[in-house]
C-alpha angles and dihedrals in degrees: 000000000000092000091054093048089050092049095050092043090052093046093055093040090052090048094055100039092042092059088041092055093050093051094038088058088049089050094048090053089049092049094046090053091044089050089052092049094045091047091055091046092051092048100039101034106015132214091324090064094046088050095049091049088053096047095047093045090050091055092044092047090052094050092045092052089050093049093047091063090211092295092131090074106020090048092055090049090051095048096042095048097041119108115258093250094053099042100093090052092049088051090052091053093046091052095046092050089047092057092051091048091049090057091046090051092053093052095042092058093049091051095048096042096101092047092048090052092051093049094044104040105013096249140053093248093109098046089117090060092061091042086059093047089056084085087060092055089050094050091048094055092048089051088049092054094057095039088055091056097044092050092045096053090043095245089145096150091057088046089053096047091050092051095048094048092046092051096047095045093044090054091048093054095041098053096071092041091053092046096048102039101028110182089012091059095072098090097038091051092052089051093048092053092049097045097044090048092051091050094053094047092051090047092053098036121142115269119199114237093232136036110281118232103225111240118237123252090261092053091047090053092047095050093038097047095062091045095048093042090061090032091059090060092046088048092054093048091045092049089051091053089049094048092047089053092047094048091047091051090046092050091050089050089050098043099044110004130242093315092061088044091058093048090052094046089048092051092045091050092051098042099038114019100034093041091045090074091100094050094049094047094047095042090059090068101021099057099050088045095049092041094054087060098033093122101039129094118324094224090064090045090050093050093048095051092045092052092048092051091055093047091047094048092050094053098037094051092059091049092045096052091048092051093046094047100041098035097121090052094041092053094047091046095049098037127357143272086278087073096055091118087068092066093081091052092053094049098044091046094056099089087051092064088071093049090049092049094054095044087048092057092048095042092062088063093066091050092044092054088049096241099156097167094049091048091051089053092054095048093047089052091050094048095051090047092049093051096045095046091048093055095039096046096045091049088049103041108011121223095348086058089071088068091045091053092052093055095044091046096058094040090058094039089051092054090049094051092044091054092047099050091042096051096037102040102015093238113167124206101178121120122034098008093050095047094044089049094053092051093046094050092047091052093049093048090050093053089049091053091049091048091056100037105033111019141259096283094063094037090051092052091050090046090055091051091050091051092050093049091048088054090047094050096051094093092053091050093047087053094053089052098042101101090050094046091048090056091044094051092051090052091049095050093046088050089052094046089050093054091054 
């Protein structure tokens, strides 16, 4: 029996970590290219260029989120959970709705361009900039459409290749533009990245093996209504997130000018986007898997989420201690000495990565169960907390307060999500996940204190020891989870056999 448990445990772990490794490699490539681009912007344009990139991208992300109508998540859920015989028809519906949404996003951005210019810069003089950026919104929605299909049908390799090629080619085209046009290159570079990405995703899109029988108008409404119903809630929550990010950036611009906005954007990129490599990589495999069993037994769901929390904590802790210990070197490597005020942000935000990881694992349960209203409540709470903490912590502690606000934000948000999934679905996270979580948070806090009080060399040595101990403890952790994983794997194989 123990051999069978070990075999099933290793199978599921290899499945999760294998997909994570593939997309972690993709994210590393994406980050390397982004680092090169950001480094060139910092050297050739300065903090003003970094700030403008962040400001325009915040506006574009907000509009893209609105135009996508939540199909980025609800579409994956529909494709992944659809029966094999209906999948191609569902894909057709997703693509058709994606095309409509891309056109709506283009027109919406053009209409709102004067308002965006006034909110961002205080006058309508840069309306033309947002009109041009409407093309970016359209390209982003088209990219999303094909990404949803590839992820839903588990073509993760194709999805990875499309992302890598798009990133590398975009960087190659952007470097000469940045060098020649300097501050005037901000908008063209954003357009280049969006257009090239859309082209590669369209070239590598999923093609059904057989001719697809086009669904009738009634069938399209039936499939699309469920997708858009959940998507509407996801859209509102996504727009709230985009608005909060936009308001925080605007507040930083108002409170300290474009230089402070550049510091905030740099700290945000390091603490959220770069550190989000693990979340993005794991989500590519985790979300379709959990969506396909979203309406099955809660015991199976609980085991799956507990396992994902432990795997996430193990990976994120190693990343967090390294970031906290080597923050001064990382900032100078990725930017320049001009960005040294960003170092405290990175160090103080490190513990928040763990809270973010756990809340991320639990939050997917709400989407997988199709609970749109509940997900909207959690995201509205998150947005309000984020905005309030950023303003209060910055007023209290200045630039370092941005890092404090990040950690407090995800700590409070994690408690909210835990309470919601526990009371709504009865999911329990006591035992191994709780004990491991306490140990991981303690280790990260210890490294943060050393980084501030002693210096990066000692903190880096302790971080290396922590990473080694995490690797050594993995066998013990897997043994604690073994009975649950054995049950989960039996359910997974039964579900796969039933589909066939």
